C-alpha positions in Angstrom: 48.7 -69.8 27.2 49.9 -72.6 25.9 53.0 -73.1 23.8 53.9 -75.6 21.1 57.0 -77.5 21.4 58.2 -80.0 19.1 55.8 -79.9 16.5 57.0 -79.3 13.4 53.7 -78.5 11.8 52.9 -75.3 13.9 56.5 -74.4 14.9 56.6 -70.7 13.4 53.3 -70.8 12.8 51.4 -67.2 13.6 47.9 -65.7 12.7 44.6 -66.6 14.0 42.4 -69.9 13.9 39.0 -68.3 12.9 37.5 -67.1 15.9 38.9 -70.2 18.3 42.8 -69.7 18.7 45.7 -67.5 18.2 49.4 -68.4 17.3 51.7 -65.9 18.5 55.8 -65.7 18.3 56.9 -64.5 21.5 61.0 -64.4 22.0 61.4 -66.9 19.2 58.8 -69.7 20.6 55.1 -70.3 19.5 52.2 -69.9 21.9 49.0 -70.9 21.5 45.6 -68.0 22.9 42.4 -68.0 23.2 41.1 -65.5 20.6 40.7 -62.5 22.0 37.3 -60.6 23.6 37.0 -57.2 22.8 32.9 -56.7 22.6 33.0 -55.4 26.3 35.9 -52.6 25.6 35.1 -49.2 26.5 36.8 -46.4 24.1 38.0 -43.2 25.6 36.7 -40.2 23.5 40.3 -39.0 22.9 41.1 -42.7 21.5 38.3 -42.2 19.2 39.5 -39.1 17.9 42.9 -40.5 17.4 41.1 -43.3 15.5 39.6 -40.9 13.1 42.4 -39.2 12.5 45.1 -42.0 11.7 42.1 -43.2 9.1 42.2 -39.6 7.3 46.0 -40.2 7.6 45.7 -44.1 6.3 43.4 -42.4 3.7 45.5 -40.0 2.8 48.8 -42.5 2.4 46.6 -44.7 0.3 45.8 -42.3 -2.3 49.2 -40.7 -2.5 50.3 -44.8 -3.2 47.4 -45.4 -5.7 48.6 -42.3 -7.9 52.0 -43.7 -9.8 52.8 -40.1 -10.6 52.6 -38.6 -6.7 54.3 -41.9 -5.9 57.5 -41.6 -7.6 57.5 -38.0 -6.3 56.9 -38.6 -2.8 60.2 -38.3 -0.7 61.1 -41.3 1.2 63.3 -41.2 4.0 65.4 -44.1 4.2 64.5 -47.3 4.0 60.8 -46.7 4.6 58.1 -47.5 2.2 56.0 -44.4 0.4 53.0 -45.1 2.5 54.7 -45.3 5.7 56.4 -41.9 4.8 53.0 -40.2 3.7 51.7 -41.6 7.0 54.6 -40.1 9.1 53.9 -37.1 7.1 50.3 -36.3 7.6 50.7 -37.5 11.4 53.4 -34.6 11.9 51.0 -32.4 9.9 48.3 -32.7 11.6 50.5 -32.6 15.3 51.9 -29.3 13.9 48.8 -27.5 13.4 47.2 -28.7 16.6 50.3 -27.2 18.3 49.5 -23.8 16.4 45.3 -23.6 17.3 46.4 -24.8 21.0 48.9 -21.1 21.2 46.7 -19.2 18.5 43.9 -19.9 21.7 46.3 -19.2 24.3 46.8 -15.9 23.4 
């Protein structure tokens, strides 16, 4: 990992440059790293399941935000955006349903 020092053009930059390099900010310093190769990563069944759940939560939150009536009526929590509140609510509801199913199957 290369640190960018005394380069005013690149100080504070972050993001990728094609599939060549990635600029990161860590503790106020700018670093350049090679683009990550995730082609050999094998995901577990649990990880794939959570990705599917998160995709459904994201779709739910996007639908709330895209409808002005639903967006204005949706309860927010502090400074969180409507999207993040809807995402959080979906995940909490999923967790509650899953716990209810597990307790029902245990009986």
